[in-house]
C-alpha positions as CSV (number, residue, x, y, z in Angstrom):
1,X,111.4,17.3,-44.0
2,X,110.5,17.5,-40.4
3,X,107.2,19.0,-39.2
4,X,107.2,22.5,-37.9
5,X,107.8,22.4,-34.1
6,X,105.3,24.5,-32.1
7,X,106.8,27.2,-30.0
8,X,108.2,26.2,-26.6
9,X,105.6,25.9,-23.9
10,X,102.6,25.8,-26.3
11,X,102.4,22.1,-26.7
12,X,99.2,20.7,-25.3
13,X,99.5,19.6,-21.7
14,X,103.2,20.5,-21.5
15,X,104.8,21.5,-18.3
16,X,108.2,22.1,-19.5
17,X,110.3,25.2,-19.9
18,X,112.1,23.5,-22.6
19,X,112.1,24.2,-26.3
20,X,113.0,20.8,-27.7
21,X,114.1,21.3,-31.3
22,X,113.7,17.8,-32.5
23,X,110.3,16.3,-32.1
24,X,110.5,12.8,-30.8
25,X,108.4,10.3,-28.9
26,X,109.7,10.7,-25.4
27,X,107.9,12.8,-22.7
28,X,109.4,16.2,-21.8
29,X,110.4,17.0,-18.2
30,X,109.8,20.8,-18.1
31,X,108.7,22.6,-15.0
32,X,107.4,25.9,-16.2
33,X,103.9,26.7,-14.8
34,X,101.0,27.4,-17.1
35,X,99.3,30.6,-17.3
36,X,96.0,29.1,-16.1
37,X,97.3,28.9,-12.5
38,X,98.3,25.3,-12.4
39,X,101.6,23.5,-12.9
40,X,100.8,21.4,-16.0
41,X,101.6,17.7,-16.0
42,X,101.1,17.0,-19.7
43,X,103.9,15.4,-21.7
44,X,105.8,16.9,-24.5
45,X,106.9,15.2,-27.6
46,X,110.5,16.2,-27.8
47,X,113.4,14.0,-26.8
48,X,115.2,17.0,-25.4
49,X,113.5,18.9,-22.5
50,X,115.2,22.0,-23.7
51,X,115.6,25.2,-21.8
52,X,112.8,27.4,-23.1
53,X,111.1,29.8,-20.7
54,X,108.0,30.7,-22.7
55,X,104.9,29.9,-20.6
56,X,102.4,27.4,-21.7
57,X,98.9,28.4,-22.6
58,X,97.4,25.2,-21.4
59,X,96.8,25.2,-17.6
60,X,97.4,21.5,-17.5
61,X,95.8,19.2,-14.9
62,X,98.3,19.4,-12.0
63,X,97.8,20.4,-8.3
64,X,98.3,24.2,-8.6
65,X,97.8,26.9,-6.0
66,X,94.3,27.9,-6.9
67,X,92.0,29.6,-4.3
68,X,89.2,27.1,-4.4
69,X,88.9,25.8,-0.8
70,X,88.0,22.4,-1.9
71,X,85.3,20.2,-0.5
72,X,87.0,19.1,2.8
73,X,86.4,21.1,6.0
74,X,90.0,20.4,7.1
75,X,92.5,23.0,8.3
76,X,93.1,24.6,5.0
77,X,95.6,22.1,3.7
78,X,93.4,19.4,2.3
79,X,93.3,19.6,-1.5
80,X,90.0,20.0,-3.3
81,X,88.7,17.7,-6.0
82,X,89.8,20.1,-8.7
83,X,93.4,19.8,-7.7
84,X,93.7,23.1,-5.9
85,X,94.9,23.6,-2.3
86,X,92.0,24.1,0.1
87,X,92.0,27.2,2.3
88,X,88.8,26.7,4.3
89,X,88.9,26.4,8.0
90,X,87.5,23.4,9.9
91,X,83.9,23.6,11.0
92,X,84.3,21.6,14.3
93,X,83.2,23.3,17.5
94,X,85.5,23.2,20.6
95,X,84.2,23.4,24.1
96,X,85.6,26.2,26.2
97,X,85.1,27.1,29.9
98,X,82.7,30.0,29.2
99,X,80.7,27.8,26.9
100,X,80.5,25.1,29.5
101,X,79.5,27.6,32.2
102,X,76.8,29.0,29.9
103,X,75.4,25.6,29.2
104,X,75.4,24.7,32.9
105,X,73.6,27.9,33.8
106,X,71.1,27.4,31.0
107,X,70.4,23.9,32.2
108,X,70.0,25.2,35.8
109,X,67.5,27.8,34.7
110,X,65.5,25.3,32.7
111,X,65.5,22.7,35.5
112,X,65.0,25.2,38.4
113,X,61.7,23.6,39.5
114,X,63.2,20.1,40.0
115,X,66.3,21.7,41.6
116,X,64.1,23.6,44.1
117,X,62.2,20.5,44.9
118,X,65.4,18.5,45.5
119,X,66.9,21.2,47.7
120,X,63.8,21.3,49.8
121,X,64.1,17.7,51.0
122,X,65.2,17.2,54.5
123,X,68.4,15.3,53.4
124,X,69.5,18.2,51.1
125,X,68.7,20.8,53.8
126,X,70.9,18.9,56.3
127,X,73.6,18.6,53.6
128,X,73.5,22.3,52.8
129,X,73.6,23.3,56.5
130,X,76.7,21.3,57.2
131,X,78.5,22.3,54.0
132,X,77.9,26.0,54.5
133,X,78.8,25.9,58.2
134,X,82.1,24.1,57.6
135,X,83.1,26.3,54.7
136,X,82.2,29.6,56.3
137,X,84.0,28.7,59.6
138,X,87.1,27.5,57.9
139,X,87.5,30.1,55.0
140,X,88.9,33.0,57.1
141,X,91.6,30.8,58.6
142,X,92.5,29.4,55.2
143,X,92.9,32.9,53.6
144,X,94.9,34.2,56.6
145,X,97.1,31.1,56.6
146,X,97.8,31.3,52.8
147,X,98.7,35.0,53.0
148,X,101.0,34.6,56.0
149,X,102.7,31.4,54.7
150,X,103.3,33.1,51.3
151,X,104.9,36.2,53.1
152,X,107.2,34.0,55.2
153,X,108.1,31.7,52.3
154,X,109.0,34.6,50.0
155,X,110.4,37.3,52.3
156,X,112.2,35.2,54.9
157,X,115.4,33.7,53.3
158,X,115.6,29.9,53.5
159,X,119.2,30.4,54.8
160,X,117.7,31.9,58.0
161,X,116.4,28.5,59.0
162,X,119.8,26.8,58.2
163,X,121.6,29.3,60.5
164,X,119.1,28.9,63.2
165,X,119.4,25.1,63.4
166,X,122.0,23.3,65.5
167,X,124.8,21.6,63.6
168,X,124.2,18.2,65.2
169,X,121.3,16.5,63.3
170,X,119.9,14.8,66.4
171,X,119.4,18.3,68.0
172,X,118.4,19.9,64.8
173,X,115.3,17.7,64.4
174,X,113.3,18.9,67.5
175,X,114.4,22.5,66.9
176,X,113.1,22.3,63.3
177,X,109.9,20.7,64.5
178,X,109.3,23.6,66.9
179,X,110.3,26.0,64.1
180,X,107.2,24.7,62.2
181,X,105.2,27.0,64.5
182,X,106.5,30.1,62.7
183,X,105.0,29.1,59.3
184,X,101.3,29.7,59.7
185,X,100.1,27.9,56.6
186,X,98.9,24.5,55.4
187,X,100.8,21.6,54.1
188,X,100.7,23.1,50.6
189,X,103.2,25.7,51.9
190,X,105.3,23.4,54.1
191,X,106.4,21.1,51.2
192,X,108.1,23.8,49.1
193,X,109.7,25.4,52.1
194,X,111.1,22.0,53.2
195,X,112.4,21.5,49.7
196,X,114.1,24.9,49.9
197,X,115.7,23.9,53.2
198,X,117.2,20.8,51.6
199,X,118.5,22.8,48.7
200,X,120.2,25.2,51.1
201,X,122.1,22.4,52.9
202,X,119.8,21.7,55.9
203,X,120.0,18.0,56.9
204,X,117.0,16.2,55.4
205,X,116.0,14.8,58.9
206,X,115.4,18.3,60.2
207,X,113.7,19.5,57.0
208,X,111.2,16.6,57.2
209,X,110.5,17.3,60.9
210,X,109.7,20.9,59.8
211,X,107.5,19.6,56.9
212,X,105.4,17.5,59.2
213,X,105.0,19.8,62.1
214,X,104.4,23.1,60.3
215,X,100.9,22.3,59.1
216,X,99.8,21.0,62.5
217,X,101.3,23.2,65.2
218,X,101.3,26.7,63.7
219,X,99.2,29.4,65.4
220,X,96.5,29.6,62.7
221,X,95.8,25.8,62.9
222,X,95.8,25.8,66.7
223,X,93.5,28.8,66.8
224,X,91.1,27.2,64.3
225,X,91.2,24.0,66.5
226,X,90.3,26.0,69.6
227,X,87.4,27.7,67.7
228,X,86.1,24.3,66.4
229,X,86.3,22.7,69.9
230,X,85.3,25.6,72.2
231,X,84.4,23.2,75.0
232,X,87.4,21.0,74.7
233,X,90.6,23.0,75.1
234,X,92.5,19.8,75.8
235,X,92.1,19.0,72.1
236,X,94.4,21.9,71.2
237,X,97.1,20.7,73.6
238,X,96.8,17.1,72.4
239,X,97.0,18.1,68.8
240,X,100.2,20.1,69.4
241,X,101.8,17.4,71.5
242,X,101.0,14.5,69.2
243,X,101.9,16.3,66.0
244,X,105.3,17.5,67.4
245,X,106.0,14.0,68.7
246,X,105.3,12.3,65.4
247,X,107.3,15.0,63.4
248,X,110.4,14.5,65.6
249,X,110.0,10.7,65.5
250,X,109.9,10.7,61.7
251,X,113.0,13.0,61.6
252,X,115.0,10.7,63.8
253,X,113.8,7.7,61.9
254,X,115.0,9.2,58.6
255,X,118.3,10.2,60.2
256,X,118.7,6.6,61.4
257,X,117.4,4.6,58.4
258,X,117.2,7.1,55.5
259,X,119.5,6.8,52.5
260,X,120.6,9.5,50.1
261,X,119.6,7.5,47.0
262,X,116.0,7.5,48.2
263,X,115.9,11.3,48.0
264,X,115.8,13.4,44.9
265,X,116.4,17.0,46.0
266,X,114.3,19.6,44.2
267,X,116.1,21.6,41.6
268,X,114.1,24.9,41.8
269,X,111.5,26.6,43.9
270,X,107.8,26.1,43.7
271,X,106.9,29.7,43.1
272,X,109.1,32.0,41.1
273,X,108.7,35.5,39.7
274,X,110.7,38.5,38.5
275,X,110.2,40.3,41.8
276,X,109.4,39.3,45.3
277,X,105.9,40.9,45.0
278,X,105.2,38.8,41.9
279,X,106.5,35.7,43.6
280,X,104.3,36.4,46.6
281,X,101.2,36.7,44.6
282,X,102.1,33.6,42.6
283,X,102.4,31.7,45.9
284,X,99.1,33.1,47.1
285,X,97.3,32.1,43.9
286,X,98.8,28.6,43.9
287,X,98.0,27.9,47.6
288,X,94.5,29.4,47.4
289,X,93.6,27.3,44.4
290,X,94.9,24.1,46.0
291,X,93.8,24.7,49.6
292,X,90.4,26.3,48.6
293,X,89.6,23.5,46.3
294,X,90.4,20.9,48.9
295,X,88.4,22.8,51.5
296,X,85.3,22.7,49.3
297,X,85.8,19.0,48.5
298,X,86.3,18.2,52.2
299,X,83.2,20.2,53.3
300,X,81.1,18.4,50.6
301,X,82.4,15.0,51.8
302,X,81.7,15.9,55.4
303,X,78.2,17.1,54.6
304,X,77.5,14.0,52.5
305,X,78.8,11.7,55.3
306,X,76.6,13.5,57.8
307,X,73.5,13.7,55.7
308,X,73.5,10.5,53.6
309,X,75.4,7.9,55.6
310,X,72.9,5.8,57.6
311,X,73.1,6.5,61.3
312,X,73.6,2.8,62.0
313,X,76.9,2.9,60.1
314,X,78.2,5.8,62.0
315,X,77.1,4.4,65.3
316,X,78.7,1.0,64.4
317,X,82.0,2.6,63.5
318,X,81.9,5.1,66.4
319,X,81.0,2.4,68.8
320,X,84.0,0.2,68.1
321,X,87.2,2.1,69.3
322,X,89.5,0.3,66.9
323,X,87.2,0.7,63.9
324,X,86.5,4.3,64.7
325,X,90.3,5.1,64.8
326,X,91.0,3.3,61.5
327,X,87.9,4.8,59.8
328,X,88.8,8.4,60.6
329,X,92.5,7.8,59.8
330,X,91.6,6.5,56.3
331,X,89.0,9.4,55.9
332,X,91.8,11.9,56.7
333,X,93.9,10.5,53.9
334,X,91.1,10.4,51.3
335,X,89.5,13.8,52.1
336,X,92.9,15.7,51.8
337,X,91.5,18.6,53.8
338,X,93.6,21.7,54.4
339,X,94.9,21.8,58.0
340,X,93.2,25.2,58.6
341,X,89.9,23.5,57.9
342,X,90.1,20.0,59.2
343,X,89.3,20.8,62.8
344,X,85.8,22.0,61.7
345,X,85.2,18.8,59.8
346,X,86.4,16.7,62.8
347,X,84.1,18.7,65.1
348,X,81.1,17.9,62.9
349,X,81.7,14.1,63.4
350,X,79.9,14.1,66.8
351,X,79.4,10.4,67.0
352,X,83.1,9.6,67.2
353,X,85.3,9.7,70.3
354,X,87.8,12.5,71.0
355,X,90.7,10.1,70.5
356,X,89.4,9.1,67.0
357,X,89.0,12.8,66.2
358,X,92.6,13.4,67.3
359,X,93.8,10.7,65.0
360,X,91.9,12.5,62.2
361,X,93.6,15.8,63.1
362,X,97.1,14.3,63.4
363,X,97.1,12.1,60.3
364,X,95.5,14.6,57.8
365,X,98.2,17.4,57.8
366,X,101.0,14.8,57.6
367,X,99.9,12.4,54.9
368,X,96.9,12.5,52.5
369,X,96.5,12.2,48.8
370,X,97.5,15.7,47.8
371,X,100.5,15.6,50.2
372,X,101.7,12.3,48.7
373,X,101.5,13.8,45.2
374,X,103.4,17.0,46.3
375,X,106.1,15.0,48.2
376,X,106.6,12.7,45.2
377,X,106.9,15.7,42.9
378,X,109.3,17.6,45.2
379,X,111.5,14.8,46.6
380,X,110.9,11.9,44.2
381,X,108.5,9.0,44.0
382,X,110.9,6.6,45.7
383,X,111.0,8.9,48.7
384,X,107.2,9.3,48.9
385,X,106.6,5.5,48.6
386,X,108.7,5.0,51.7
387,X,108.0,8.1,53.7
388,X,104.2,8.1,53.4
389,X,103.4,4.6,55.0
390,X,105.9,5.2,57.8
391,X,104.3,8.6,58.5
392,X,100.8,7.1,58.5
393,X,101.7,4.4,61.0
394,X,103.6,6.8,63.4
395,X,100.8,9.4,63.2
396,X,98.1,6.9,64.2
397,X,100.3,5.5,67.0
398,X,101.3,8.9,68.3
399,X,97.7,10.2,68.3
400,X,96.5,7.1,70.2
401,X,99.2,7.4,72.8
402,X,98.6,11.2,73.2
403,X,94.9,10.7,73.3
404,X,95.1,8.1,76.0
405,X,97.2,10.5,78.2
406,X,95.5,13.8,77.5
407,X,91.9,13.1,76.4
């Protein structure tokens, strides 16, 4: 006679819901969870897993859903050593901007004595004087330029420029170059506006002439140049003439040699919002962050060059006309200073000739590191790799020719 079979689910270690009626030697395959909180993994002794539903009294040894957080700090999903699913949060600390600022301020307070000693040296006093002078002089022009450029870019329809340009590309190029005077902003504003012109059907040659001329011949930049060079009004005229000449030359060069497959027209605007007011402030915030940051970096670089660079180096570069031109042309590309501020930096380089300073003023608004990145992002990398070197060469050449005539 067969042994009495225990009730279903009460067999030791059983996980099954079955009620096998014939004891055998094969393991059961039930899935009913135990009452101890875990899904048991023990084996039954029946050959038939059955269909019983009575819960087991043995909690088994399986990985249940207990509340023990386990021993790992993980993110709440690492199982503990007792088989339960951990719920504890990780204990790692992440750095945030307020925390970094707090640490920097704390270090500054603790090291205030050495900092005061370093700032009191003649080199640092000279550095601070140049940095503050360049920043304070340029900041009002930068803010005004950003506000006005955002207003024109948002509230003046791009189609207006298309209607105002002649239908013949050869004539549209110089007209677009002169139209750059109506956008009183830096190169940060001219790139998205030029992209909008291309999207609205303006010939690329005219749009590129506008892109290059707007940062250099608009009223804000020319006024800032006049303030930076109060005793050299011819510098303003030379900057206007050289910049317009180079912008038109690049437009005609693109019309002659440019190919459509080099250009990837932008698909959308740079600043968007639900309303014009929101778009305006988005544009202001964007241009202020970019232009203001580059202004500070440029002022720091100019102050460092003035305070740290040995006088012999500056005299050597300034004393050689060709080396002076190449040095300031390369410096304009690397510093990436906003066009509203570059005149003050150029004026601080007193050892260099007016022609070398003009090269700095013409090259900077047309091609620098940030402009290359913006042009590549707006029109495509293939376009930027061809457009930037040609612009640099023509800007240097045009500034030299204009400087020889006017300065």
